[in-house]
PDB file of N, H, CA, C and O in Angstrom:
ATOM      1  N   MET A   1    -158.980  -0.635  46.292  1.00  0.00           N
ATOM      2  CA  MET A   1    -158.209  -1.084  45.165  1.00  0.00           C
ATOM      3  C   MET A   1    -157.016  -0.162  44.938  1.00  0.00           C
ATOM      4  O   MET A   1    -155.954  -0.605  44.499  1.00  0.00           O
ATOM      5  N   ASP A   2    -157.192   1.099  45.236  1.00  0.00           N
ATOM      6  H   ASP A   2    -158.054   1.459  45.593  1.00  0.00           H
ATOM      7  CA  ASP A   2    -156.086   2.034  45.057  1.00  0.00           C
ATOM      8  C   ASP A   2    -154.895   1.660  45.924  1.00  0.00           C
ATOM      9  O   ASP A   2    -153.748   1.796  45.498  1.00  0.00           O
ATOM     10  N   GLU A   3    -155.161   1.188  47.145  1.00  0.00           N
ATOM     11  H   GLU A   3    -156.093   1.077  47.492  1.00  0.00           H
ATOM     12  CA  GLU A   3    -154.081   0.789  48.031  1.00  0.00           C
ATOM     13  C   GLU A   3    -153.282  -0.374  47.444  1.00  0.00           C
ATOM     14  O   GLU A   3    -152.059  -0.421  47.573  1.00  0.00           O
ATOM     15  N   ALA A   4    -153.968  -1.295  46.812  1.00  0.00           N
ATOM     16  H   ALA A   4    -154.962  -1.256  46.707  1.00  0.00           H
ATOM     17  CA  ALA A   4    -153.290  -2.444  46.206  1.00  0.00           C
ATOM     18  C   ALA A   4    -152.369  -1.977  45.072  1.00  0.00           C
ATOM     19  O   ALA A   4    -151.238  -2.450  44.960  1.00  0.00           O
ATOM     20  N   PHE A   5    -152.844  -1.062  44.240  1.00  0.00           N
ATOM     21  H   PHE A   5    -153.763  -0.678  44.331  1.00  0.00           H
ATOM     22  CA  PHE A   5    -152.016  -0.578  43.137  1.00  0.00           C
ATOM     23  C   PHE A   5    -150.842   0.256  43.646  1.00  0.00           C
ATOM     24  O   PHE A   5    -149.759   0.215  43.063  1.00  0.00           O
ATOM     25  N   GLU A   6    -151.042   1.001  44.712  1.00  0.00           N
ATOM     26  H   GLU A   6    -151.923   1.034  45.186  1.00  0.00           H
ATOM     27  CA  GLU A   6    -149.931   1.751  45.313  1.00  0.00           C
ATOM     28  C   GLU A   6    -148.860   0.789  45.815  1.00  0.00           C
ATOM     29  O   GLU A   6    -147.666   1.035  45.645  1.00  0.00           O
ATOM     30  N   PHE A   7    -149.291  -0.307  46.434  1.00  0.00           N
ATOM     31  H   PHE A   7    -150.261  -0.507  46.573  1.00  0.00           H
ATOM     32  CA  PHE A   7    -148.358  -1.331  46.906  1.00  0.00           C
ATOM     33  C   PHE A   7    -147.609  -1.949  45.735  1.00  0.00           C
ATOM     34  O   PHE A   7    -146.387  -2.089  45.780  1.00  0.00           O
ATOM     35  N   LEU A   8    -148.333  -2.317  44.694  1.00  0.00           N
ATOM     36  H   LEU A   8    -149.326  -2.204  44.657  1.00  0.00           H
ATOM     37  CA  LEU A   8    -147.724  -2.968  43.535  1.00  0.00           C
ATOM     38  C   LEU A   8    -146.706  -2.066  42.838  1.00  0.00           C
ATOM     39  O   LEU A   8    -145.675  -2.545  42.364  1.00  0.00           O
ATOM     40  N   LYS A   9    -146.986  -0.774  42.774  1.00  0.00           N
ATOM     41  H   LYS A   9    -147.823  -0.385  43.159  1.00  0.00           H
ATOM     42  CA  LYS A   9    -146.068   0.148  42.103  1.00  0.00           C
ATOM     43  C   LYS A   9    -144.720   0.249  42.820  1.00  0.00           C
ATOM     44  O   LYS A   9    -143.721   0.637  42.214  1.00  0.00           O
ATOM     45  N   LYS A  10    -144.691  -0.098  44.106  1.00  0.00           N
ATOM     46  H   LYS A  10    -145.503  -0.412  44.599  1.00  0.00           H
ATOM     47  CA  LYS A  10    -143.452  -0.017  44.885  1.00  0.00           C
ATOM     48  C   LYS A  10    -142.571  -1.258  44.716  1.00  0.00           C
ATOM     49  O   LYS A  10    -141.414  -1.261  45.137  1.00  0.00           O
ATOM     50  N   LEU A  11    -143.110  -2.297  44.107  1.00  0.00           N
ATOM     51  H   LEU A  11    -144.050  -2.295  43.765  1.00  0.00           H
ATOM     52  CA  LEU A  11    -142.367  -3.541  43.927  1.00  0.00           C
ATOM     53  C   LEU A  11    -141.438  -3.449  42.724  1.00  0.00           C
ATOM     54  O   LEU A  11    -141.593  -2.590  41.857  1.00  0.00           O
ATOM     55  N   GLU A  12    -140.463  -4.362  42.696  1.00  0.00           N
ATOM     56  H   GLU A  12    -140.336  -5.060  43.401  1.00  0.00           H
ATOM     57  CA  GLU A  12    -139.629  -4.480  41.497  1.00  0.00           C
ATOM     58  C   GLU A  12    -140.529  -4.891  40.325  1.00  0.00           C
ATOM     59  O   GLU A  12    -141.527  -5.589  40.502  1.00  0.00           O
ATOM     60  N   ARG A  13    -140.154  -4.446  39.145  1.00  0.00           N
ATOM     61  H   ARG A  13    -139.343  -3.879  39.002  1.00  0.00           H
ATOM     62  CA  ARG A  13    -140.986  -4.646  37.954  1.00  0.00           C
ATOM     63  C   ARG A  13    -141.363  -6.109  37.717  1.00  0.00           C
ATOM     64  O   ARG A  13    -142.528  -6.400  37.449  1.00  0.00           O
ATOM     65  N   LYS A  14    -140.418  -7.024  37.809  1.00  0.00           N
ATOM     66  H   LYS A  14    -139.471  -6.787  38.028  1.00  0.00           H
ATOM     67  CA  LYS A  14    -140.703  -8.444  37.546  1.00  0.00           C
ATOM     68  C   LYS A  14    -141.712  -9.003  38.551  1.00  0.00           C
ATOM     69  O   LYS A  14    -142.555  -9.823  38.190  1.00  0.00           O
ATOM     70  N   HIS A  15    -141.629  -8.565  39.800  1.00  0.00           N
ATOM     71  H   HIS A  15    -140.944  -7.899  40.093  1.00  0.00           H
ATOM     72  CA  HIS A  15    -142.562  -9.026  40.831  1.00  0.00           C
ATOM     73  C   HIS A  15    -143.964  -8.497  40.528  1.00  0.00           C
ATOM     74  O   HIS A  15    -144.949  -9.232  40.595  1.00  0.00           O
ATOM     75  N   TYR A  16    -144.032  -7.221  40.196  1.00  0.00           N
ATOM     76  H   TYR A  16    -143.231  -6.623  40.142  1.00  0.00           H
ATOM     77  CA  TYR A  16    -145.291  -6.579  39.829  1.00  0.00           C
ATOM     78  C   TYR A  16    -145.933  -7.289  38.629  1.00  0.00           C
ATOM     79  O   TYR A  16    -147.132  -7.570  38.633  1.00  0.00           O
ATOM     80  N   GLU A  17    -145.128  -7.572  37.613  1.00  0.00           N
ATOM     81  H   GLU A  17    -144.154  -7.344  37.609  1.00  0.00           H
ATOM     82  CA  GLU A  17    -145.634  -8.242  36.416  1.00  0.00           C
ATOM     83  C   GLU A  17    -146.149  -9.642  36.726  1.00  0.00           C
ATOM     84  O   GLU A  17    -147.167 -10.059  36.174  1.00  0.00           O
ATOM     85  N   LYS A  18    -145.470 -10.365  37.590  1.00  0.00           N
ATOM     86  H   LYS A  18    -144.643 -10.026  38.038  1.00  0.00           H
ATOM     87  CA  LYS A  18    -145.898 -11.723  37.960  1.00  0.00           C
ATOM     88  C   LYS A  18    -147.244 -11.680  38.677  1.00  0.00           C
ATOM     89  O   LYS A  18    -148.119 -12.506  38.415  1.00  0.00           O
ATOM     90  N   ILE A  19    -147.404 -10.723  39.576  1.00  0.00           N
ATOM     91  H   ILE A  19    -146.694 -10.052  39.788  1.00  0.00           H
ATOM     92  CA  ILE A  19    -148.673 -10.598  40.296  1.00  0.00           C
ATOM     93  C   ILE A  19    -149.799 -10.261  39.326  1.00  0.00           C
ATOM     94  O   ILE A  19    -150.873 -10.857  39.406  1.00  0.00           O
ATOM     95  N   LEU A  20    -149.579  -9.326  38.420  1.00  0.00           N
ATOM     96  H   LEU A  20    -148.706  -8.842  38.356  1.00  0.00           H
ATOM     97  CA  LEU A  20    -150.603  -8.978  37.431  1.00  0.00           C
ATOM     98  C   LEU A  20    -150.927 -10.157  36.517  1.00  0.00           C
ATOM     99  O   LEU A  20    -152.089 -10.375  36.172  1.00  0.00           O
ATOM    100  N   TYR A  21    -149.909 -10.913  36.127  1.00  0.00           N
ATOM    101  H   TYR A  21    -148.966 -10.736  36.407  1.00  0.00           H
ATOM    102  CA  TYR A  21    -150.122 -12.114  35.311  1.00  0.00           C
ATOM    103  C   TYR A  21    -151.050 -13.082  36.046  1.00  0.00           C
ATOM    104  O   TYR A  21    -151.990 -13.618  35.459  1.00  0.00           O
ATOM    105  N   ASN A  22    -150.778 -13.298  37.332  1.00  0.00           N
ATOM    106  H   ASN A  22    -150.014 -12.862  37.808  1.00  0.00           H
ATOM    107  CA  ASN A  22    -151.600 -14.234  38.103  1.00  0.00           C
ATOM    108  C   ASN A  22    -153.009 -13.704  38.344  1.00  0.00           C
ATOM    109  O   ASN A  22    -153.958 -14.485  38.408  1.00  0.00           O
ATOM    110  N   ILE A  23    -153.157 -12.398  38.476  1.00  0.00           N
ATOM    111  H   ILE A  23    -152.386 -11.763  38.424  1.00  0.00           H
ATOM    112  CA  ILE A  23    -154.503 -11.824  38.607  1.00  0.00           C
ATOM    113  C   ILE A  23    -155.302 -12.108  37.335  1.00  0.00           C
ATOM    114  O   ILE A  23    -156.460 -12.521  37.395  1.00  0.00           O
ATOM    115  N   ARG A  24    -154.672 -11.883  36.199  1.00  0.00           N
ATOM    116  H   ARG A  24    -153.731 -11.547  36.150  1.00  0.00           H
ATOM    117  CA  ARG A  24    -155.357 -12.167  34.920  1.00  0.00           C
ATOM    118  C   ARG A  24    -155.683 -13.654  34.782  1.00  0.00           C
ATOM    119  O   ARG A  24    -156.756 -14.020  34.302  1.00  0.00           O
ATOM    120  N   LYS A  25    -154.763 -14.490  35.199  1.00  0.00           N
ATOM    121  H   LYS A  25    -153.891 -14.193  35.588  1.00  0.00           H
ATOM    122  CA  LYS A  25    -154.980 -15.938  35.143  1.00  0.00           C
ATOM    123  C   LYS A  25    -156.145 -16.345  36.033  1.00  0.00           C
ATOM    124  O   LYS A  25    -156.962 -17.178  35.642  1.00  0.00           O
ATOM    125  N   ALA A  26    -156.228 -15.762  37.234  1.00  0.00           N
ATOM    126  H   ALA A  26    -155.564 -15.085  37.552  1.00  0.00           H
ATOM    127  CA  ALA A  26    -157.304 -16.086  38.170  1.00  0.00           C
ATOM    128  C   ALA A  26    -158.660 -15.620  37.650  1.00  0.00           C
ATOM    129  O   ALA A  26    -159.685 -16.185  38.031  1.00  0.00           O
ATOM    130  N   GLN A  27    -158.691 -14.609  36.793  1.00  0.00           N
ATOM    131  H   GLN A  27    -157.858 -14.150  36.483  1.00  0.00           H
ATOM    132  CA  GLN A  27    -159.948 -14.150  36.208  1.00  0.00           C
ATOM    133  C   GLN A  27    -160.501 -15.152  35.207  1.00  0.00           C
ATOM    134  O   GLN A  27    -161.708 -15.197  34.969  1.00  0.00           O
ATOM    135  N   ILE A  28    -159.621 -15.955  34.622  1.00  0.00           N
ATOM    136  H   ILE A  28    -158.641 -15.919  34.815  1.00  0.00           H
ATOM    137  CA  ILE A  28    -160.021 -16.906  33.595  1.00  0.00           C
ATOM    138  C   ILE A  28    -160.359 -18.274  34.180  1.00  0.00           C
ATOM    139  O   ILE A  28    -161.334 -18.906  33.772  1.00  0.00           O
ATOM    140  N   GLN A  29    -159.556 -18.728  35.133  1.00  0.00           N
ATOM    141  H   GLN A  29    -158.764 -18.215  35.465  1.00  0.00           H
ATOM    142  CA  GLN A  29    -159.771 -20.049  35.721  1.00  0.00           C
ATOM    143  C   GLN A  29    -159.660 -19.979  37.231  1.00  0.00           C
ATOM    144  O   GLN A  29    -158.851 -19.223  37.768  1.00  0.00           O
ATOM    145  N   HIS A  30    -160.477 -20.773  37.916  1.00  0.00           N
ATOM    146  H   HIS A  30    -161.134 -21.387  37.479  1.00  0.00           H
ATOM    147  CA  HIS A  30    -160.423 -20.815  39.374  1.00  0.00           C
ATOM    148  C   HIS A  30    -159.280 -21.733  39.806  1.00  0.00           C
ATOM    149  O   HIS A  30    -159.270 -22.925  39.499  1.00  0.00           O
ATOM    150  N   ASP A  31    -158.341 -21.166  40.507  1.00  0.00           N
ATOM    151  H   ASP A  31    -158.349 -20.197  40.756  1.00  0.00           H
ATOM    152  CA  ASP A  31    -157.171 -21.903  40.974  1.00  0.00           C
ATOM    153  C   ASP A  31    -156.995 -21.635  42.464  1.00  0.00           C
ATOM    154  O   ASP A  31    -156.685 -20.512  42.862  1.00  0.00           O
ATOM    155  N   GLN A  32    -157.193 -22.664  43.287  1.00  0.00           N
ATOM    156  H   GLN A  32    -157.445 -23.576  42.963  1.00  0.00           H
ATOM    157  CA  GLN A  32    -157.082 -22.518  44.743  1.00  0.00           C
ATOM    158  C   GLN A  32    -155.703 -22.040  45.173  1.00  0.00           C
ATOM    159  O   GLN A  32    -155.568 -21.452  46.246  1.00  0.00           O
ATOM    160  N   GLU A  33    -154.694 -22.274  44.376  1.00  0.00           N
ATOM    161  H   GLU A  33    -154.804 -22.751  43.505  1.00  0.00           H
ATOM    162  CA  GLU A  33    -153.344 -21.813  44.720  1.00  0.00           C
ATOM    163  C   GLU A  33    -153.224 -20.292  44.569  1.00  0.00           C
ATOM    164  O   GLU A  33    -152.386 -19.665  45.217  1.00  0.00           O
ATOM    165  N   LEU A  34    -154.060 -19.711  43.717  1.00  0.00           N
ATOM    166  H   LEU A  34    -154.740 -20.221  43.190  1.00  0.00           H
ATOM    167  CA  LEU A  34    -153.994 -18.274  43.473  1.00  0.00           C
ATOM    168  C   LEU A  34    -155.050 -17.489  44.239  1.00  0.00           C
ATOM    169  O   LEU A  34    -154.750 -16.437  44.803  1.00  0.00           O
ATOM    170  N   PHE A  35    -156.265 -17.982  44.265  1.00  0.00           N
ATOM    171  H   PHE A  35    -156.509 -18.837  43.806  1.00  0.00           H
ATOM    172  CA  PHE A  35    -157.389 -17.221  44.801  1.00  0.00           C
ATOM    173  C   PHE A  35    -158.210 -18.131  45.686  1.00  0.00           C
ATOM    174  O   PHE A  35    -158.760 -19.128  45.219  1.00  0.00           O
ATOM    175  N   LYS A  36    -158.295 -17.794  46.966  1.00  0.00           N
ATOM    176  H   LYS A  36    -157.848 -16.984  47.346  1.00  0.00           H
ATOM    177  CA  LYS A  36    -158.931 -18.686  47.930  1.00  0.00           C
ATOM    178  C   LYS A  36    -159.871 -17.898  48.835  1.00  0.00           C
ATOM    179  O   LYS A  36    -159.533 -16.804  49.288  1.00  0.00           O
ATOM    180  N   LYS A  37    -161.042 -18.453  49.096  1.00  0.00           N
ATOM    181  H   LYS A  37    -161.316 -19.342  48.728  1.00  0.00           H
ATOM    182  CA  LYS A  37    -162.011 -17.834  49.995  1.00  0.00           C
ATOM    183  C   LYS A  37    -161.604 -18.120  51.435  1.00  0.00           C
ATOM    184  O   LYS A  37    -161.452 -19.279  51.822  1.00  0.00           O
ATOM    185  N   LEU A  38    -161.426 -17.065  52.227  1.00  0.00           N
ATOM    186  H   LEU A  38    -161.549 -16.124  51.913  1.00  0.00           H
ATOM    187  CA  LEU A  38    -161.037 -17.235  53.625  1.00  0.00           C
ATOM    188  C   LEU A  38    -162.259 -17.320  54.537  1.00  0.00           C
ATOM    189  O   LEU A  38    -162.282 -18.121  55.471  1.00  0.00           O
ATOM    190  N   ASN A  39    -163.273 -16.497  54.271  1.00  0.00           N
ATOM    191  H   ASN A  39    -163.254 -15.845  53.512  1.00  0.00           H
ATOM    192  CA  ASN A  39    -164.551 -16.574  54.977  1.00  0.00           C
ATOM    193  C   ASN A  39    -165.624 -15.973  54.075  1.00  0.00           C
ATOM    194  O   ASN A  39    -165.385 -15.785  52.882  1.00  0.00           O
ATOM    195  N   ASN A  40    -166.786 -15.672  54.614  1.00  0.00           N
ATOM    196  H   ASN A  40    -166.980 -15.825  55.583  1.00  0.00           H
ATOM    197  CA  ASN A  40    -167.902 -15.206  53.773  1.00  0.00           C
ATOM    198  C   ASN A  40    -167.588 -13.940  52.990  1.00  0.00           C
ATOM    199  O   ASN A  40    -168.093 -13.762  51.881  1.00  0.00           O
ATOM    200  N   ASP A  41    -166.773 -13.066  53.540  1.00  0.00           N
ATOM    201  H   ASP A  41    -166.363 -13.210  54.441  1.00  0.00           H
ATOM    202  CA  ASP A  41    -166.550 -11.768  52.923  1.00  0.00           C
ATOM    203  C   ASP A  41    -165.130 -11.533  52.425  1.00  0.00           C
ATOM    204  O   ASP A  41    -164.895 -10.569  51.696  1.00  0.00           O
ATOM    205  N   ILE A  42    -164.187 -12.372  52.792  1.00  0.00           N
ATOM    206  H   ILE A  42    -164.378 -13.155  53.385  1.00  0.00           H
ATOM    207  CA  ILE A  42    -162.790 -12.109  52.488  1.00  0.00           C
ATOM    208  C   ILE A  42    -162.196 -13.217  51.621  1.00  0.00           C
ATOM    209  O   ILE A  42    -162.331 -14.406  51.907  1.00  0.00           O
ATOM    210  N   TRP A  43    -161.537 -12.780  50.554  1.00  0.00           N
ATOM    211  H   TRP A  43    -161.428 -11.814  50.321  1.00  0.00           H
ATOM    212  CA  TRP A  43    -160.805 -13.674  49.674  1.00  0.00           C
ATOM    213  C   TRP A  43    -159.331 -13.304  49.743  1.00  0.00           C
ATOM    214  O   TRP A  43    -158.985 -12.151  49.997  1.00  0.00           O
ATOM    215  N   GLU A  44    -158.470 -14.279  49.517  1.00  0.00           N
ATOM    216  H   GLU A  44    -158.751 -15.216  49.311  1.00  0.00           H
ATOM    217  CA  GLU A  44    -157.031 -14.043  49.512  1.00  0.00           C
ATOM    218  C   GLU A  44    -156.480 -14.395  48.138  1.00  0.00           C
ATOM    219  O   GLU A  44    -156.722 -15.480  47.609  1.00  0.00           O
ATOM    220  N   PHE A  45    -155.742 -13.461  47.579  1.00  0.00           N
ATOM    221  H   PHE A  45    -155.545 -12.579  48.008  1.00  0.00           H
ATOM    222  CA  PHE A  45    -155.059 -13.683  46.312  1.00  0.00           C
ATOM    223  C   PHE A  45    -153.578 -13.839  46.620  1.00  0.00           C
ATOM    224  O   PHE A  45    -152.988 -12.980  47.276  1.00  0.00           O
ATOM    225  N   ARG A  46    -152.970 -14.931  46.153  1.00  0.00           N
ATOM    226  H   ARG A  46    -153.449 -15.628  45.620  1.00  0.00           H
ATOM    227  CA  ARG A  46    -151.570 -15.213  46.479  1.00  0.00           C
ATOM    228  C   ARG A  46    -150.722 -15.390  45.233  1.00  0.00           C
ATOM    229  O   ARG A  46    -151.158 -15.946  44.225  1.00  0.00           O
ATOM    230  N   THR A  47    -149.490 -14.896  45.337  1.00  0.00           N
ATOM    231  H   THR A  47    -149.136 -14.444  46.156  1.00  0.00           H
ATOM    232  CA  THR A  47    -148.493 -15.098  44.297  1.00  0.00           C
ATOM    233  C   THR A  47    -147.166 -15.383  44.971  1.00  0.00           C
ATOM    234  O   THR A  47    -146.744 -14.650  45.865  1.00  0.00           O
ATOM    235  N   LEU A  48    -146.515 -16.438  44.546  1.00  0.00           N
ATOM    236  H   LEU A  48    -146.858 -17.034  43.819  1.00  0.00           H
ATOM    237  CA  LEU A  48    -145.163 -16.757  45.012  1.00  0.00           C
ATOM    238  C   LEU A  48    -144.205 -16.454  43.876  1.00  0.00           C
ATOM    239  O   LEU A  48    -144.348 -16.983  42.773  1.00  0.00           O
ATOM    240  N   TYR A  49    -143.218 -15.593  44.151  1.00  0.00           N
ATOM    241  H   TYR A  49    -143.102 -15.163  45.046  1.00  0.00           H
ATOM    242  CA  TYR A  49    -142.245 -15.243  43.114  1.00  0.00           C
ATOM    243  C   TYR A  49    -140.882 -15.060  43.763  1.00  0.00           C
ATOM    244  O   TYR A  49    -140.727 -14.272  44.696  1.00  0.00           O
ATOM    245  N   GLN A  50    -139.912 -15.783  43.271  1.00  0.00           N
ATOM    246  H   GLN A  50    -140.037 -16.423  42.513  1.00  0.00           H
ATOM    247  CA  GLN A  50    -138.537 -15.749  43.765  1.00  0.00           C
ATOM    248  C   GLN A  50    -138.471 -15.895  45.286  1.00  0.00           C
ATOM    249  O   GLN A  50    -137.725 -15.185  45.960  1.00  0.00           O
ATOM    250  N   GLY A  51    -139.257 -16.820  45.804  1.00  0.00           N
ATOM    251  H   GLY A  51    -139.863 -17.397  45.256  1.00  0.00           H
ATOM    252  CA  GLY A  51    -139.236 -17.133  47.225  1.00  0.00           C
ATOM    253  C   GLY A  51    -140.011 -16.175  48.101  1.00  0.00           C
ATOM    254  O   GLY A  51    -140.017 -16.334  49.322  1.00  0.00           O
ATOM    255  N   ILE A  52    -140.664 -15.187  47.519  1.00  0.00           N
ATOM    256  H   ILE A  52    -140.659 -15.058  46.527  1.00  0.00           H
ATOM    257  CA  ILE A  52    -141.449 -14.224  48.295  1.00  0.00           C
ATOM    258  C   ILE A  52    -142.931 -14.490  48.049  1.00  0.00           C
ATOM    259  O   ILE A  52    -143.377 -14.550  46.903  1.00  0.00           O
ATOM    260  N   GLN A  53    -143.684 -14.648  49.127  1.00  0.00           N
ATOM    261  H   GLN A  53    -143.321 -14.599  50.057  1.00  0.00           H
ATOM    262  CA  GLN A  53    -145.121 -14.889  49.030  1.00  0.00           C
ATOM    263  C   GLN A  53    -145.843 -13.549  49.160  1.00  0.00           C
ATOM    264  O   GLN A  53    -145.769 -12.906  50.207  1.00  0.00           O
ATOM    265  N   TYR A  54    -146.537 -13.129  48.111  1.00  0.00           N
ATOM    266  H   TYR A  54    -146.598 -13.652  47.261  1.00  0.00           H
ATOM    267  CA  TYR A  54    -147.331 -11.907  48.133  1.00  0.00           C
ATOM    268  C   TYR A  54    -148.784 -12.297  48.349  1.00  0.00           C
ATOM    269  O   TYR A  54    -149.292 -13.225  47.720  1.00  0.00           O
ATOM    270  N   ARG A  55    -149.451 -11.569  49.254  1.00  0.00           N
ATOM    271  H   ARG A  55    -149.038 -10.815  49.764  1.00  0.00           H
ATOM    272  CA  ARG A  55    -150.856 -11.850  49.533  1.00  0.00           C
ATOM    273  C   ARG A  55    -151.642 -10.547  49.495  1.00  0.00           C
ATOM    274  O   ARG A  55    -151.292  -9.573  50.161  1.00  0.00           O
ATOM    275  N   LEU A  56    -152.694 -10.547  48.717  1.00  0.00           N
ATOM    276  H   LEU A  56    -152.978 -11.338  48.176  1.00  0.00           H
ATOM    277  CA  LEU A  56    -153.599  -9.411  48.634  1.00  0.00           C
ATOM    278  C   LEU A  56    -154.971  -9.897  49.065  1.00  0.00           C
ATOM    279  O   LEU A  56    -155.406 -10.979  48.672  1.00  0.00           O
ATOM    280  N   LEU A  57    -155.645  -9.102  49.867  1.00  0.00           N
ATOM    281  H   LEU A  57    -155.292  -8.223  50.187  1.00  0.00           H
ATOM    282  CA  LEU A  57    -156.985  -9.464  50.307  1.00  0.00           C
ATOM    283  C   LEU A  57    -158.023  -8.787  49.424  1.00  0.00           C
ATOM    284  O   LEU A  57    -157.852  -7.643  49.005  1.00  0.00           O
ATOM    285  N   ALA A  58    -159.092  -9.507  49.152  1.00  0.00           N
ATOM    286  H   ALA A  58    -159.231 -10.437  49.492  1.00  0.00           H
ATOM    287  CA  ALA A  58    -160.200  -8.995  48.348  1.00  0.00           C
ATOM    288  C   ALA A  58    -161.472  -9.106  49.167  1.00  0.00           C
ATOM    289  O   ALA A  58    -161.682 -10.081  49.887  1.00  0.00           O
ATOM    290  N   PHE A  59    -162.305  -8.104  49.046  1.00  0.00           N
ATOM    291  H   PHE A  59    -162.134  -7.311  48.461  1.00  0.00           H
ATOM    292  CA  PHE A  59    -163.547  -8.072  49.825  1.00  0.00           C
ATOM    293  C   PHE A  59    -164.743  -8.008  48.917  1.00  0.00           C
ATOM    294  O   PHE A  59    -165.878  -7.975  49.393  1.00  0.00           O
TER     295      PHE A  59
END
């Protein structure tokens, strides 16, 4: 998790805020566009902001 936060801190503020907003949103409701199971152990969290697709993996 520390690696993910290190990555996020390097982004522009608006991009970072959008990703955090979507993480909070995914905690409340299941949305296949945001959080998708790739296989038994790996999940993918996605955010599209200003034409850039950000993907974080969750285990």
